[in-house]
Residue, then its C-alpha position, 0 to 999 in steps of 0.5 A: m248508637t241504640k243498640i247494645d254493643l256487641t262488638l267481640m273483644n277476643d283477647r278477653l274472650e279467651r280468658t273469660l272461657e278459661r274461667v267458665r271452664d274451670r268453673h263448669i258454667i253454661i249460659p242459658t239463652l233468653a230462648q230458654q229463660q223464656d220457655p224452660s221446655l227448650i233446656p236440656d234433661n240432662i240440666k233439668e235433672k240437675l236441677q232437682g238436687i239444687g236450691l232455689w237460692d243455692l251459688h251453683p251456675l246451674n240456677l242461672f237456668r232458674i232465671t224465668w217466670h216458669n219455676e215451680p214455687k218451691s226452694f229446692g229441687g223445682l223444676y218448671g211448670g205454668l206461670n207463678y201468677l196471682e189474681f185480685p178479685s173485687s172482693l179485695t180491690g173494690t173494682k170490678a176489672r180482673i187484675l193479674a200480676l206475675v210472681g217475683k218470690w220464686f226466681p233465684t233471690g226472691a226477685h225477678k232483678v236477677g233477670a234484668a241483672f242477667g240482661c246486663l251482664v251476661p253480652r258483656l260476658v259472651t263478647g269479652q267486653f267484661d274480663p270477669t278474670h280482671q274487671k270487678a262488676v259494679w251494680p248501683s241500685t236501690g236494692n233488689y238489681c244490686r241483689g241480682g247482679a251480685y248474685d249472678s256474678a257469683l254464679l259467674a265467677c265475677d267479683s261484685i261491688a254491690i251499691l245501694p241505700e243505707g236506709m234500705s232494710r235490714e235483710r237486703f245488707e245481710w245478705l249481700k254481705m254473704i254474696a258480694s265481694e264488696v257492699i256500698a252503702t250511700p247516704g239516703s234511703e230509696s229517693n236518693v239515686k243520685e248519691i248511687f250515681d255520685k259512688c259510680w263516678e268516684l269508683r270510675r276515678s279510683g283507678q280500680d279495673l271494673m265495669i259499671f251495670n246501671q241498670f237505670d241506663e243498661l238497654g240489657n235490663y229494657l231487652w230482658h224484660y221486653t223480651i222474657t216478662g213480656g213474653a211471659m205476660g202475652e202468655l198469660l194473657k194467652q191463657t186468660l183472654t176469652p171471647g168478648m174479654r179485652y186486654a187494658g193495660f200494664v201497670s209498673a213502677t217506673g224504678s229503673a224502667g226495666t219492667i216497664a219495657t214489658g209494655d211496650k211488648l204488649k203495645q205491639l201484641y195489643p195496640g189498643s193496650k196502655v202502659v201505666a207508670s206508677e211513683a209515690l205521691q212522696c217523690p211525684t217526678l213523672l206526675n209533677n216534676g217533683f220530689g221527696s222521700h218515701r218507703i216504697e222500697g225499690i222503685g227509685d226516683k228524682h230522675v227519669p231513667w234513660i231506659h224509660n220509654s216515655r214516648n209510649t206511656d199513657f197513664v202516670t199514677a201516684i201511690d201514698d206511701n202511708a198506703v203501702v205500708n199500712l197495706s203491707r200490716l193488713f196482708n201480713e199480719p194474723t188479725g189483718k188476714q182474718y178481718l180480709i176472710d171475714s169480709g169475704v176474700d178467699e182463704n187461699l188468696v189470703s194466705q199468698l198476699d205474702l207474695l206482694g212486697f212494697s212495690g207490688i202492693s204499690n203496682v196493685l193500688s196502681a192496677i186499681k186506680f187505672a181501672k177506676y179511672n176508665e170505668l173497666t168492668e169484669d170484661d177487661v184484665v189489667l196486668t201488673v208485676l210483684t217484684d218480689s215478696m215480704e220475705l224481704y221485709q220482715s224487719r219492716l215489720l218488726e219496726m212499725h210493731e215495735e212503733f205502732g203497736a199490734y195491729t187490731r181489727e180496727n186498724a185493719v178495718a180502717d186500712d181496708a176502707r181507706y187504702l184498698k176500697g177507698q183508693g181513687i182515681d186522684n193523683m195520676e195523669e192521663l198523659t197526652h202528647w206534651g205530657r209524655k214529651r215533658i217527662h222524656n225531657l227530664k232525662y237530660y238533667t241526669w243524664v246528659e248534664q250529669q251523666g255524659k249521655t250525648y245531645e243527639e241520642i236524646l233526641a233520638q230517642w224521641d224522634d227516632p222511630d226505630y230507637w227502642t224497635e233496634v234494641q228489641e230485635q236484638a235478642p236472637q243475636i245474643d242468644a246466637l252469641i251465647e250459643e257460641f260461647n257455649q260451644k267454644s267453651g265446650v262446658s258439659v253437664 
């Protein structure tokens, strides 16, 4: 009941194999995405002539945290990450974040989409010759899904709220077969779900890859992002140092699965869920609208393992949008340098998109709440970069005028150094269960999940581990699929 369905559908599988032969497609394993040293040398040689965002099927092998930080011809190296020192954060703890910009599409969601699509593809459950892949999203996931679909020769339908940034729509119109803008903005997830039901009833031959309930999303991050974070800790922790916890916006609850992996490696560590203060669903059963693009809310995702969540933090979206100016406007960056922040770090602050800024602020709150020291490490993730929000900076410039040094001083003092321990909760057993119980109203009443399974998510100790153990099975199916296709570089 809990596992990703890996049932083979051989009639569809034969059509899929014919398609990948025609398009010369090879699918990487999860093991190769986690450790690119396993990727064959002839594929690496070909990648040296391919751009990071090119619609080339070999870019499936660039769905990894180990890409060289370059836009063309890059291969693999160490992890892409930033460390935020106390001169910037105002807390002694070492805050480290993996950087998502160097994935194809500029965001790690392309990996989550891979984790949802590929198990269905290699089992024959999804037939790219007849079906359309539907990607409901609040931003980056549908971009990743449309991109993966294009690489794998599938038609795609991208669904996202009409209020998302202009860059997302402009790029999607070039990649997806169809783009549907639903009413509202970041917080309007139900409207996306309603559109999915409308498509189901339309009679079209399609498959909906709903990131909010797809266990492939959970598994990809548990395996790949969790593996990368474990690697980062191995190279960071020295004797006497402690790993304290992992921080992530809940969003679709894929990325936060990383915390499940890290808790197994470091049992004393914590998992911190972050959301917008203007829509405090986990913190206060609340609702509303906010401007932190990419994190979705007003419901608890089906794949959120709330029993393993230790803290909830809520971040004021005013902090995020104002700090985006501090980190990216020339006057703001110069102020940070003048105040003692390393110039090299300041030059890389554009690697933080809106959700990345929010994640770092939640890491600061977590560090302050727990009185962490310079011996403590907190991990988080930068899903995307400001490359996807340049229109937002222009909008703020038009609305509020030029960014001044006085603005920089105020934003740094109020939203960064002044970040406090308000609007957060350390969860008890009953706090975790309160969050879990919220799933009922979305998933059982509205989206067709069963009462028995929502109970199993909470009561069955094997519910999540059964999914975690499926990575080798999926890799075996991928290897068998590649062998049957006979495609070589």
